[in-house]
Biotite code that builds the C-alpha atoms (Angstrom):
import biotite.structure as struc

atoms = struc.array([
    struc.Atom([-14.929, 33.934, -7.331], chain_id="A", res_id=1, res_name="MET", atom_name="CA", element="C"),
    struc.Atom([-16.442, 30.572, -6.760], chain_id="A", res_id=2, res_name="ASN", atom_name="CA", element="C"),
    struc.Atom([-14.587, 27.305, -6.376], chain_id="A", res_id=3, res_name="PHE", atom_name="CA", element="C"),
    struc.Atom([-15.400, 26.103, -9.901], chain_id="A", res_id=4, res_name="HIS", atom_name="CA", element="C"),
    struc.Atom([-13.750, 29.140, -11.520], chain_id="A", res_id=5, res_name="LYS", atom_name="CA", element="C"),
    struc.Atom([-10.618, 28.705, -9.398], chain_id="A", res_id=6, res_name="ILE", atom_name="CA", element="C"),
    struc.Atom([-10.356, 25.052, -10.402], chain_id="A", res_id=7, res_name="VAL", atom_name="CA", element="C"),
    struc.Atom([-10.790, 25.951, -14.093], chain_id="A", res_id=8, res_name="LYS", atom_name="CA", element="C"),
    struc.Atom([-8.030, 28.572, -13.883], chain_id="A", res_id=9, res_name="ILE", atom_name="CA", element="C"),
    struc.Atom([-5.621, 26.220, -12.102], chain_id="A", res_id=10, res_name="ILE", atom_name="CA", element="C"),
    struc.Atom([-6.423, 23.454, -14.596], chain_id="A", res_id=11, res_name="THR", atom_name="CA", element="C"),
    struc.Atom([-5.744, 25.809, -17.502], chain_id="A", res_id=12, res_name="GLY", atom_name="CA", element="C"),
    struc.Atom([-2.425, 26.941, -16.037], chain_id="A", res_id=13, res_name="ILE", atom_name="CA", element="C"),
    struc.Atom([-1.313, 23.353, -15.408], chain_id="A", res_id=14, res_name="LEU", atom_name="CA", element="C"),
    struc.Atom([-2.381, 22.390, -18.936], chain_id="A", res_id=15, res_name="GLY", atom_name="CA", element="C"),
    struc.Atom([-0.389, 25.225, -20.485], chain_id="A", res_id=16, res_name="LEU", atom_name="CA", element="C"),
    struc.Atom([2.635, 24.312, -18.369], chain_id="A", res_id=17, res_name="LEU", atom_name="CA", element="C"),
    struc.Atom([2.282, 20.724, -19.554], chain_id="A", res_id=18, res_name="GLY", atom_name="CA", element="C"),
    struc.Atom([2.217, 21.816, -23.194], chain_id="A", res_id=19, res_name="ILE", atom_name="CA", element="C"),
    struc.Atom([5.295, 24.022, -22.717], chain_id="A", res_id=20, res_name="VAL", atom_name="CA", element="C"),
    struc.Atom([7.216, 21.253, -20.943], chain_id="A", res_id=21, res_name="PHE", atom_name="CA", element="C"),
    struc.Atom([6.153, 18.744, -23.593], chain_id="A", res_id=22, res_name="LEU", atom_name="CA", element="C"),
    struc.Atom([7.574, 20.957, -26.344], chain_id="A", res_id=23, res_name="PHE", atom_name="CA", element="C"),
    struc.Atom([10.787, 21.313, -24.316], chain_id="A", res_id=24, res_name="LEU", atom_name="CA", element="C"),
    struc.Atom([11.070, 17.524, -24.470], chain_id="A", res_id=25, res_name="VAL", atom_name="CA", element="C"),
    struc.Atom([9.984, 17.085, -28.103], chain_id="A", res_id=26, res_name="ILE", atom_name="CA", element="C"),
    struc.Atom([12.037, 19.865, -29.741], chain_id="A", res_id=27, res_name="LEU", atom_name="CA", element="C"),
    struc.Atom([15.562, 18.585, -28.929], chain_id="A", res_id=28, res_name="PRO", atom_name="CA", element="C"),
    struc.Atom([14.764, 15.095, -30.229], chain_id="A", res_id=29, res_name="GLY", atom_name="CA", element="C"),
    struc.Atom([15.240, 11.598, -28.889], chain_id="A", res_id=30, res_name="ASP", atom_name="CA", element="C"),
    struc.Atom([18.928, 11.244, -29.620], chain_id="A", res_id=31, res_name="GLU", atom_name="CA", element="C"),
    struc.Atom([19.927, 14.450, -27.841], chain_id="A", res_id=32, res_name="GLU", atom_name="CA", element="C"),
    struc.Atom([17.841, 13.555, -24.785], chain_id="A", res_id=33, res_name="ILE", atom_name="CA", element="C"),
    struc.Atom([19.289, 10.009, -24.701], chain_id="A", res_id=34, res_name="LYS", atom_name="CA", element="C"),
    struc.Atom([22.821, 11.361, -24.991], chain_id="A", res_id=35, res_name="ALA", atom_name="CA", element="C"),
    struc.Atom([22.228, 13.879, -22.214], chain_id="A", res_id=36, res_name="ALA", atom_name="CA", element="C"),
    struc.Atom([20.633, 11.205, -20.018], chain_id="A", res_id=37, res_name="ALA", atom_name="CA", element="C"),
    struc.Atom([23.619, 8.883, -20.487], chain_id="A", res_id=38, res_name="SER", atom_name="CA", element="C"),
    struc.Atom([25.777, 11.722, -19.116], chain_id="A", res_id=39, res_name="ASN", atom_name="CA", element="C"),
    struc.Atom([23.412, 12.177, -16.168], chain_id="A", res_id=40, res_name="GLY", atom_name="CA", element="C"),
    struc.Atom([21.703, 15.312, -17.470], chain_id="A", res_id=41, res_name="ASP", atom_name="CA", element="C"),
    struc.Atom([17.939, 14.956, -17.113], chain_id="A", res_id=42, res_name="PHE", atom_name="CA", element="C"),
    struc.Atom([17.174, 18.687, -17.263], chain_id="A", res_id=43, res_name="SER", atom_name="CA", element="C"),
    struc.Atom([14.982, 18.393, -20.381], chain_id="A", res_id=44, res_name="LYS", atom_name="CA", element="C"),
    struc.Atom([12.642, 15.805, -18.859], chain_id="A", res_id=45, res_name="VAL", atom_name="CA", element="C"),
    struc.Atom([12.688, 16.838, -15.199], chain_id="A", res_id=46, res_name="THR", atom_name="CA", element="C"),
    struc.Atom([10.137, 19.702, -15.449], chain_id="A", res_id=47, res_name="PRO", atom_name="CA", element="C"),
    struc.Atom([7.567, 17.454, -17.135], chain_id="A", res_id=48, res_name="LEU", atom_name="CA", element="C"),
    struc.Atom([8.044, 14.733, -14.517], chain_id="A", res_id=49, res_name="ILE", atom_name="CA", element="C"),
    struc.Atom([7.841, 17.274, -11.678], chain_id="A", res_id=50, res_name="SER", atom_name="CA", element="C"),
    struc.Atom([4.627, 18.681, -13.124], chain_id="A", res_id=51, res_name="LEU", atom_name="CA", element="C"),
    struc.Atom([3.133, 15.190, -13.395], chain_id="A", res_id=52, res_name="ALA", atom_name="CA", element="C"),
    struc.Atom([4.067, 14.483, -9.770], chain_id="A", res_id=53, res_name="GLN", atom_name="CA", element="C"),
    struc.Atom([2.532, 17.784, -8.645], chain_id="A", res_id=54, res_name="ALA", atom_name="CA", element="C"),
    struc.Atom([-0.712, 17.050, -10.507], chain_id="A", res_id=55, res_name="ILE", atom_name="CA", element="C"),
    struc.Atom([-0.832, 13.554, -9.018], chain_id="A", res_id=56, res_name="LEU", atom_name="CA", element="C"),
    struc.Atom([-0.267, 15.005, -5.553], chain_id="A", res_id=57, res_name="GLY", atom_name="CA", element="C"),
    struc.Atom([-3.031, 17.565, -6.044], chain_id="A", res_id=58, res_name="ILE", atom_name="CA", element="C"),
    struc.Atom([-5.412, 14.857, -7.254], chain_id="A", res_id=59, res_name="ALA", atom_name="CA", element="C"),
    struc.Atom([-4.653, 12.541, -4.319], chain_id="A", res_id=60, res_name="VAL", atom_name="CA", element="C"),
    struc.Atom([-4.915, 15.269, -1.680], chain_id="A", res_id=61, res_name="VAL", atom_name="CA", element="C"),
    struc.Atom([-8.135, 16.721, -3.085], chain_id="A", res_id=62, res_name="SER", atom_name="CA", element="C"),
    struc.Atom([-9.672, 13.257, -3.378], chain_id="A", res_id=63, res_name="THR", atom_name="CA", element="C"),
    struc.Atom([-8.805, 12.465, 0.233], chain_id="A", res_id=64, res_name="LEU", atom_name="CA", element="C"),
    struc.Atom([-10.089, 15.805, 1.513], chain_id="A", res_id=65, res_name="ILE", atom_name="CA", element="C"),
    struc.Atom([-13.430, 15.622, -0.297], chain_id="A", res_id=66, res_name="PHE", atom_name="CA", element="C"),
    struc.Atom([-13.897, 11.934, 0.553], chain_id="A", res_id=67, res_name="SER", atom_name="CA", element="C"),
    struc.Atom([-13.286, 12.585, 4.246], chain_id="A", res_id=68, res_name="LEU", atom_name="CA", element="C"),
    struc.Atom([-15.571, 15.638, 4.193], chain_id="A", res_id=69, res_name="LEU", atom_name="CA", element="C"),
    struc.Atom([-18.279, 13.506, 2.621], chain_id="A", res_id=70, res_name="GLY", atom_name="CA", element="C"),
    struc.Atom([-17.780, 10.778, 5.230], chain_id="A", res_id=71, res_name="LEU", atom_name="CA", element="C"),
    struc.Atom([-17.852, 13.103, 8.216], chain_id="A", res_id=72, res_name="PHE", atom_name="CA", element="C"),
    struc.Atom([-20.944, 14.934, 6.958], chain_id="A", res_id=73, res_name="SER", atom_name="CA", element="C"),
    struc.Atom([-23.133, 11.829, 7.244], chain_id="A", res_id=74, res_name="ASP", atom_name="CA", element="C"),
    struc.Atom([-23.057, 9.557, 10.317], chain_id="A", res_id=75, res_name="LYS", atom_name="CA", element="C"),
    struc.Atom([-24.508, 6.596, 8.430], chain_id="A", res_id=76, res_name="ALA", atom_name="CA", element="C"),
    struc.Atom([-21.734, 6.765, 5.824], chain_id="A", res_id=77, res_name="LYS", atom_name="CA", element="C"),
    struc.Atom([-19.110, 7.100, 8.559], chain_id="A", res_id=78, res_name="LEU", atom_name="CA", element="C"),
    struc.Atom([-20.472, 4.070, 10.404], chain_id="A", res_id=79, res_name="LYS", atom_name="CA", element="C"),
    struc.Atom([-20.486, 1.998, 7.205], chain_id="A", res_id=80, res_name="LYS", atom_name="CA", element="C"),
    struc.Atom([-16.916, 3.097, 6.389], chain_id="A", res_id=81, res_name="ALA", atom_name="CA", element="C"),
    struc.Atom([-15.717, 2.182, 9.883], chain_id="A", res_id=82, res_name="LEU", atom_name="CA", element="C"),
    struc.Atom([-17.292, -1.275, 9.562], chain_id="A", res_id=83, res_name="PHE", atom_name="CA", element="C"),
    struc.Atom([-15.509, -1.715, 6.229], chain_id="A", res_id=84, res_name="SER", atom_name="CA", element="C"),
    struc.Atom([-12.157, -0.631, 7.676], chain_id="A", res_id=85, res_name="VAL", atom_name="CA", element="C"),
    struc.Atom([-12.578, -2.969, 10.655], chain_id="A", res_id=86, res_name="VAL", atom_name="CA", element="C"),
    struc.Atom([-13.474, -5.809, 8.271], chain_id="A", res_id=87, res_name="GLY", atom_name="CA", element="C"),
    struc.Atom([-10.365, -5.113, 6.211], chain_id="A", res_id=88, res_name="LEU", atom_name="CA", element="C"),
    struc.Atom([-8.239, -5.099, 9.380], chain_id="A", res_id=89, res_name="LEU", atom_name="CA", element="C"),
    struc.Atom([-9.750, -8.447, 10.422], chain_id="A", res_id=90, res_name="VAL", atom_name="CA", element="C"),
    struc.Atom([-8.849, -9.934, 7.025], chain_id="A", res_id=91, res_name="VAL", atom_name="CA", element="C"),
    struc.Atom([-5.348, -8.488, 7.398], chain_id="A", res_id=92, res_name="LEU", atom_name="CA", element="C"),
    struc.Atom([-5.017, -10.014, 10.876], chain_id="A", res_id=93, res_name="GLY", atom_name="CA", element="C"),
    struc.Atom([-6.135, -13.440, 9.665], chain_id="A", res_id=94, res_name="VAL", atom_name="CA", element="C"),
    struc.Atom([-3.757, -13.247, 6.693], chain_id="A", res_id=95, res_name="ALA", atom_name="CA", element="C"),
    struc.Atom([-0.865, -12.245, 8.968], chain_id="A", res_id=96, res_name="TYR", atom_name="CA", element="C"),
    struc.Atom([-1.670, -14.978, 11.520], chain_id="A", res_id=97, res_name="ALA", atom_name="CA", element="C"),
    struc.Atom([-1.734, -17.682, 8.850], chain_id="A", res_id=98, res_name="THR", atom_name="CA", element="C"),
    struc.Atom([1.522, -16.564, 7.209], chain_id="A", res_id=99, res_name="SER", atom_name="CA", element="C"),
    struc.Atom([4.929, -17.960, 8.015], chain_id="A", res_id=100, res_name="GLU", atom_name="CA", element="C"),
    struc.Atom([8.288, -16.299, 7.669], chain_id="A", res_id=101, res_name="GLY", atom_name="CA", element="C"),
    struc.Atom([11.385, -18.105, 6.425], chain_id="A", res_id=102, res_name="VAL", atom_name="CA", element="C"),
    struc.Atom([14.679, -16.495, 5.470], chain_id="A", res_id=103, res_name="GLU", atom_name="CA", element="C"),
    struc.Atom([14.934, -16.804, 1.714], chain_id="A", res_id=104, res_name="THR", atom_name="CA", element="C"),
    struc.Atom([17.927, -16.194, -0.576], chain_id="A", res_id=105, res_name="PRO", atom_name="CA", element="C"),
    struc.Atom([17.101, -13.853, -3.446], chain_id="A", res_id=106, res_name="MET", atom_name="CA", element="C"),
    struc.Atom([18.464, -13.818, -7.005], chain_id="A", res_id=107, res_name="LYS", atom_name="CA", element="C"),
    struc.Atom([20.790, -10.880, -6.365], chain_id="A", res_id=108, res_name="ASP", atom_name="CA", element="C"),
    struc.Atom([22.540, -12.745, -3.530], chain_id="A", res_id=109, res_name="GLY", atom_name="CA", element="C"),
    struc.Atom([20.818, -10.881, -0.704], chain_id="A", res_id=110, res_name="GLU", atom_name="CA", element="C"),
    struc.Atom([18.664, -12.545, 1.944], chain_id="A", res_id=111, res_name="MET", atom_name="CA", element="C"),
    struc.Atom([14.991, -11.805, 2.466], chain_id="A", res_id=112, res_name="LEU", atom_name="CA", element="C"),
    struc.Atom([14.394, -11.678, 6.212], chain_id="A", res_id=113, res_name="SER", atom_name="CA", element="C"),
    struc.Atom([11.864, -13.898, 7.939], chain_id="A", res_id=114, res_name="ALA", atom_name="CA", element="C"),
    struc.Atom([9.711, -10.839, 8.657], chain_id="A", res_id=115, res_name="MET", atom_name="CA", element="C"),
    struc.Atom([9.901, -9.717, 5.028], chain_id="A", res_id=116, res_name="GLY", atom_name="CA", element="C"),
    struc.Atom([8.914, -13.206, 3.918], chain_id="A", res_id=117, res_name="SER", atom_name="CA", element="C"),
    struc.Atom([5.988, -13.178, 6.337], chain_id="A", res_id=118, res_name="ARG", atom_name="CA", element="C"),
    struc.Atom([4.806, -9.801, 5.028], chain_id="A", res_id=119, res_name="LEU", atom_name="CA", element="C"),
    struc.Atom([4.968, -11.056, 1.435], chain_id="A", res_id=120, res_name="VAL", atom_name="CA", element="C"),
    struc.Atom([2.960, -14.113, 2.449], chain_id="A", res_id=121, res_name="GLY", atom_name="CA", element="C"),
    struc.Atom([0.473, -11.859, 4.241], chain_id="A", res_id=122, res_name="THR", atom_name="CA", element="C"),
    struc.Atom([-0.027, -9.774, 1.101], chain_id="A", res_id=123, res_name="GLY", atom_name="CA", element="C"),
    struc.Atom([-0.568, -12.840, -1.065], chain_id="A", res_id=124, res_name="ILE", atom_name="CA", element="C"),
    struc.Atom([-2.984, -14.436, 1.404], chain_id="A", res_id=125, res_name="ARG", atom_name="CA", element="C"),
    struc.Atom([-4.875, -11.174, 1.812], chain_id="A", res_id=126, res_name="MET", atom_name="CA", element="C"),
    struc.Atom([-5.285, -10.940, -1.968], chain_id="A", res_id=127, res_name="PHE", atom_name="CA", element="C"),
    struc.Atom([-6.669, -14.481, -2.066], chain_id="A", res_id=128, res_name="TYR", atom_name="CA", element="C"),
    struc.Atom([-9.015, -13.869, 0.882], chain_id="A", res_id=129, res_name="PHE", atom_name="CA", element="C"),
    struc.Atom([-10.377, -10.659, -0.648], chain_id="A", res_id=130, res_name="LEU", atom_name="CA", element="C"),
    struc.Atom([-10.803, -12.350, -4.037], chain_id="A", res_id=131, res_name="ALA", atom_name="CA", element="C"),
    struc.Atom([-12.724, -15.220, -2.412], chain_id="A", res_id=132, res_name="ILE", atom_name="CA", element="C"),
    struc.Atom([-14.892, -12.753, -0.456], chain_id="A", res_id=133, res_name="ILE", atom_name="CA", element="C"),
    struc.Atom([-15.632, -10.733, -3.619], chain_id="A", res_id=134, res_name="ALA", atom_name="CA", element="C"),
    struc.Atom([-16.488, -13.800, -5.698], chain_id="A", res_id=135, res_name="ILE", atom_name="CA", element="C"),
    struc.Atom([-18.587, -15.214, -2.870], chain_id="A", res_id=136, res_name="GLY", atom_name="CA", element="C"),
    struc.Atom([-20.546, -11.989, -2.451], chain_id="A", res_id=137, res_name="SER", atom_name="CA", element="C"),
    struc.Atom([-21.227, -11.821, -6.200], chain_id="A", res_id=138, res_name="MET", atom_name="CA", element="C"),
    struc.Atom([-22.414, -15.423, -6.228], chain_id="A", res_id=139, res_name="LEU", atom_name="CA", element="C"),
    struc.Atom([-24.578, -14.840, -3.162], chain_id="A", res_id=140, res_name="LEU", atom_name="CA", element="C"),
    struc.Atom([-26.169, -11.764, -4.735], chain_id="A", res_id=141, res_name="ALA", atom_name="CA", element="C"),
    struc.Atom([-26.826, -13.716, -7.963], chain_id="A", res_id=142, res_name="SER", atom_name="CA", element="C"),
    struc.Atom([-28.419, -16.611, -6.092], chain_id="A", res_id=143, res_name="VAL", atom_name="CA", element="C"),
    struc.Atom([-30.626, -14.228, -4.095], chain_id="A", res_id=144, res_name="LYS", atom_name="CA", element="C"),
    struc.Atom([-31.677, -12.519, -7.318], chain_id="A", res_id=145, res_name="LYS", atom_name="CA", element="C"),
    struc.Atom([-32.514, -15.868, -8.942], chain_id="A", res_id=146, res_name="LEU", atom_name="CA", element="C"),
    struc.Atom([-34.572, -16.964, -5.944], chain_id="A", res_id=147, res_name="ILE", atom_name="CA", element="C"),
    struc.Atom([-36.650, -13.774, -6.076], chain_id="A", res_id=148, res_name="LYS", atom_name="CA", element="C"),
])
């Protein structure tokens, strides 16, 4: 059996399980499921959610495995990926260095620590830096194309 046939069989089994679990949710009706959920009984919905989590896990793991296999099979791709990761870490370092942390009261009465505040600021600054880099690279590519 080749890999493609195995994937088709697993996909078919997961699809059939999904259909069965979907009917287990649809048949009782909304009101019965809501009433059971208000009593803490989620047994009608749990199999469908577990199946969705399993499929997501399979997709993430297989994507990571095949991406890493593709990277390690070609030295040029690996070198380019390492440069990209180092560039991302540099942007992260700059964002962290320019962020400040201040204890902040939150709406629920709890306090956000200075470190938590600094990490939030780092995330926001990193988003802005990456957006500026992306827009700048698009503009640069457009200008180069216009010049040619």
